[in-house]
C-alpha positions as CSV (number, residue, x, y, z in Angstrom):
1,X,165.4,-118.4,-75.6
2,X,162.2,-118.7,-75.5
3,X,158.2,-119.2,-77.4
4,X,154.8,-118.8,-76.3
5,X,151.8,-121.0,-76.6
6,X,148.5,-121.2,-75.1
7,X,147.2,-125.2,-74.2
8,X,144.3,-125.4,-76.0
9,X,147.0,-126.0,-79.5
10,X,150.7,-127.5,-76.7
11,X,148.7,-129.9,-73.1
12,X,151.2,-129.7,-70.4
13,X,152.8,-133.3,-71.6
14,X,153.5,-131.7,-75.1
15,X,155.2,-129.1,-72.9
16,X,157.0,-131.0,-70.0
17,X,158.2,-133.4,-72.6
18,X,160.5,-130.4,-74.3
19,X,161.3,-129.3,-71.0
20,X,162.9,-132.3,-69.5
21,X,164.6,-133.6,-72.3
22,X,166.2,-130.0,-73.0
23,X,167.2,-130.2,-69.6
24,X,167.8,-126.7,-68.8
25,X,167.7,-123.8,-66.2
26,X,164.4,-121.6,-66.4
27,X,160.3,-120.8,-66.4
28,X,157.1,-122.1,-67.0
29,X,154.8,-119.2,-66.8
30,X,151.3,-120.0,-67.4
31,X,148.3,-117.3,-67.6
32,X,145.9,-119.0,-65.9
33,X,142.0,-117.3,-66.7
34,X,142.1,-116.9,-63.1
35,X,146.1,-116.5,-62.2
36,X,149.6,-115.6,-63.2
37,X,151.6,-118.8,-62.0
38,X,155.9,-118.9,-62.0
39,X,157.3,-122.6,-62.7
40,X,161.2,-122.7,-62.1
41,X,162.5,-125.5,-64.0
42,X,166.5,-126.6,-62.9
43,X,167.7,-128.9,-65.5
44,X,165.0,-130.0,-67.0
45,X,163.1,-130.6,-63.4
46,X,159.9,-128.0,-62.3
47,X,161.2,-127.4,-58.2
48,X,159.2,-124.6,-57.1
49,X,155.6,-122.3,-58.5
50,X,154.7,-119.8,-56.9
51,X,151.6,-116.9,-59.0
52,X,152.9,-113.9,-60.1
53,X,150.3,-110.4,-60.1
54,X,153.6,-109.1,-62.4
55,X,155.5,-111.6,-64.8
56,X,158.3,-109.0,-64.8
57,X,158.8,-109.3,-60.8
58,X,160.0,-112.8,-62.4
59,X,163.0,-111.5,-64.0
60,X,164.2,-109.0,-61.7
61,X,163.5,-111.6,-59.7
62,X,166.6,-114.1,-61.1
63,X,168.8,-115.5,-57.6
64,X,166.4,-118.6,-56.7
65,X,168.4,-118.2,-53.7
66,X,167.2,-115.7,-52.1
67,X,164.2,-115.8,-53.5
68,X,163.0,-118.8,-51.4
69,X,164.3,-116.7,-48.6
70,X,162.0,-113.9,-49.0
71,X,159.8,-115.8,-49.2
72,X,160.0,-117.8,-46.1
73,X,159.3,-121.1,-48.6
74,X,160.3,-124.5,-45.9
75,X,161.5,-127.1,-48.3
76,X,158.6,-129.9,-46.8
77,X,156.3,-127.8,-47.8
78,X,156.9,-127.1,-51.4
79,X,155.4,-130.8,-52.5
80,X,152.3,-129.3,-51.5
81,X,152.8,-125.9,-53.9
82,X,153.0,-128.0,-56.8
83,X,150.6,-130.7,-55.8
84,X,148.1,-126.4,-55.8
85,X,149.2,-124.4,-58.5
86,X,150.8,-127.3,-60.6
87,X,148.9,-130.8,-60.3
88,X,145.8,-129.6,-59.9
89,X,145.7,-127.4,-63.1
90,X,147.1,-130.9,-65.1
91,X,143.5,-130.8,-67.2
92,X,143.0,-127.1,-67.2
93,X,142.7,-126.1,-71.2
94,X,142.1,-122.8,-71.4
95,X,146.3,-120.5,-70.8
96,X,148.9,-118.7,-72.4
97,X,152.2,-120.4,-71.8
98,X,156.2,-119.1,-72.1
99,X,159.1,-121.1,-71.9
100,X,162.4,-119.0,-71.0
101,X,165.2,-121.0,-70.5
102,X,168.3,-119.3,-68.5
103,X,168.7,-116.5,-66.2
104,X,168.2,-117.8,-62.8
105,X,170.7,-117.9,-61.0
106,X,170.3,-122.0,-58.8
107,X,172.7,-123.1,-56.0
108,X,173.4,-126.6,-55.6
109,X,171.7,-127.8,-53.4
110,X,167.7,-127.3,-53.9
111,X,165.9,-131.0,-54.3
112,X,163.4,-132.1,-56.9
113,X,160.4,-132.8,-55.0
114,X,158.0,-134.1,-57.6
115,X,160.3,-136.3,-60.8
116,X,159.7,-134.5,-63.7
117,X,159.1,-138.0,-65.5
118,X,155.7,-138.1,-62.7
119,X,154.5,-134.7,-63.6
120,X,154.3,-136.5,-67.3
121,X,152.5,-138.8,-66.2
122,X,150.0,-137.1,-63.8
123,X,149.2,-134.5,-67.0
124,X,149.0,-137.8,-69.4
125,X,145.9,-139.1,-67.2
126,X,144.3,-136.1,-67.6
127,X,144.0,-135.8,-71.7
128,X,141.1,-135.6,-73.7
129,X,139.5,-138.3,-75.6
130,X,141.1,-136.0,-78.7
131,X,144.5,-135.5,-78.1
132,X,145.1,-139.2,-76.7
133,X,144.1,-139.9,-80.6
134,X,146.6,-137.8,-82.3
135,X,149.1,-138.8,-80.1
136,X,148.4,-142.7,-80.1
137,X,147.7,-142.6,-83.9
138,X,149.2,-145.6,-85.4
139,X,147.8,-149.2,-83.7
140,X,150.6,-150.8,-85.4
141,X,153.7,-148.7,-83.0
142,X,156.1,-150.9,-81.1
143,X,158.0,-150.2,-77.3
144,X,161.1,-151.1,-76.0
145,X,161.6,-150.3,-72.6
146,X,164.4,-147.6,-72.9
147,X,168.1,-147.5,-71.3
148,X,167.0,-144.6,-68.4
149,X,163.1,-147.1,-68.0
150,X,164.6,-149.5,-65.6
151,X,166.4,-146.6,-63.6
152,X,163.7,-144.0,-63.9
153,X,161.0,-146.4,-62.9
154,X,162.1,-146.7,-59.4
155,X,161.0,-143.4,-58.3
156,X,157.5,-143.4,-60.0
157,X,154.8,-143.7,-58.6
158,X,152.1,-145.7,-61.7
159,X,148.7,-146.9,-62.4
160,X,147.6,-150.1,-61.9
161,X,147.4,-149.5,-65.5
162,X,150.5,-147.7,-66.7
163,X,151.8,-150.6,-64.0
164,X,149.8,-153.3,-66.5
165,X,151.2,-152.4,-70.0
166,X,155.1,-150.9,-68.9
167,X,154.5,-155.7,-68.1
168,X,153.7,-155.6,-71.6
169,X,156.1,-153.5,-73.8
170,X,158.3,-156.6,-75.3
171,X,159.2,-154.9,-79.0
172,X,157.0,-156.7,-80.2
173,X,153.8,-156.8,-79.5
174,X,151.6,-153.4,-80.9
175,X,149.1,-151.0,-79.4
176,X,146.9,-153.3,-80.4
177,X,148.1,-156.2,-79.0
178,X,148.4,-154.5,-75.8
179,X,144.7,-153.4,-75.9
180,X,143.4,-156.4,-76.7
181,X,145.7,-158.0,-73.6
182,X,145.0,-155.1,-71.4
183,X,140.4,-155.7,-72.4
184,X,138.2,-154.9,-70.3
185,X,139.8,-151.4,-69.4
186,X,139.2,-148.5,-72.0
187,X,141.7,-149.1,-74.9
188,X,140.9,-144.8,-74.2
189,X,143.2,-145.0,-71.0
190,X,145.5,-147.4,-72.4
191,X,146.2,-145.5,-75.3
192,X,147.1,-142.3,-72.2
193,X,149.1,-144.8,-69.9
194,X,151.5,-145.9,-73.6
195,X,151.5,-141.7,-74.2
196,X,152.8,-141.5,-70.8
197,X,155.1,-144.1,-70.1
198,X,156.5,-142.3,-73.7
199,X,155.9,-139.1,-73.2
200,X,158.6,-139.2,-70.5
201,X,161.2,-141.6,-72.1
202,X,161.0,-145.5,-70.4
203,X,159.7,-146.2,-72.8
204,X,160.6,-145.8,-76.5
205,X,158.7,-146.1,-80.2
206,X,160.8,-148.7,-82.3
207,X,161.2,-147.8,-85.6
208,X,160.6,-150.0,-88.9
209,X,162.5,-148.7,-92.1
210,X,165.3,-146.2,-92.5
211,X,164.0,-142.4,-91.6
212,X,165.9,-141.1,-88.6
213,X,163.7,-138.7,-86.0
214,X,163.9,-137.6,-82.6
215,X,161.8,-139.1,-80.0
216,X,159.4,-137.4,-78.9
217,X,158.9,-133.7,-79.0
218,X,162.5,-131.0,-79.2
219,X,162.0,-127.8,-79.0
220,X,162.8,-127.5,-82.0
221,X,160.3,-129.4,-83.2
222,X,157.6,-127.5,-80.5
223,X,159.0,-124.1,-81.9
224,X,158.8,-124.9,-85.7
225,X,154.8,-126.4,-84.5
226,X,153.7,-124.1,-82.9
227,X,154.9,-121.4,-85.6
228,X,152.3,-123.9,-88.4
229,X,149.3,-123.1,-85.6
230,X,149.9,-119.1,-85.6
231,X,149.8,-119.1,-89.3
232,X,146.8,-121.3,-89.3
C-alpha cells in the first residue's frame, strides 16, 4: 500500500503524523530538488536515511540489516545522517514524496535514533505562517494532555515555547487564552508549538458535541485529501 503527493500541499508534520499513527514498517521516498532520499520506517519511527541514485534500488535492497552492513554504517553515526538528510530539510517545500508501507525486512535490534515525536516537533517549528493558520484555525479549541503524553515527553527536547505551552494545557484554556498568557511570544510561535504537540500525540483536542472523528491525520484521511488535491 502506498501513495504520493507534493510537499507544497502536504508539509512534513502531516506526513510524519501519518507515519507515527500507522506504526508500520516501510519507506518514505522524497525526490528533493537536488537528490532522492529514502527514509526507512520501522514501527512508525524513521530509523535511517540515505540518498539513492535510482528509486528502483530501494525495492531490490529489502533486507535492512544487509543494507547497513553493505554501506558500512556505524550505529553511532545514524543520528548525524538523519540530521543531514532529514532534519536540515524540514523547511523545504519543493519535492515529491511517496510513502510505501511493507516489504522492508528488519531485524529485532535496530534502535530508534530520534523519536518520531521529536522529528514532528522539529518539523512543526518550521511551518510557514500560512500553514500554521490552516492547522490552528479555531482559537476556541481546547486541549488536554493525552494518555501517552506524559511518557512521550520524557524522551523529548522541547523548545522554550513548547515547554511553556505544555504547562498551560489544562482542558479549559482555549487557544486564545494560551496566546494571551504567552504574550509577548508571537501567536504564530504559540500555534506552531500547539500543532507540534498535537501532531506528536502529546496533547489532544477536547471535542464538543456528539460528532466522532479520528484524532489527527490518518492514512485514509491523507489519501482522500491527496486525491482531492489532484482533482483540482
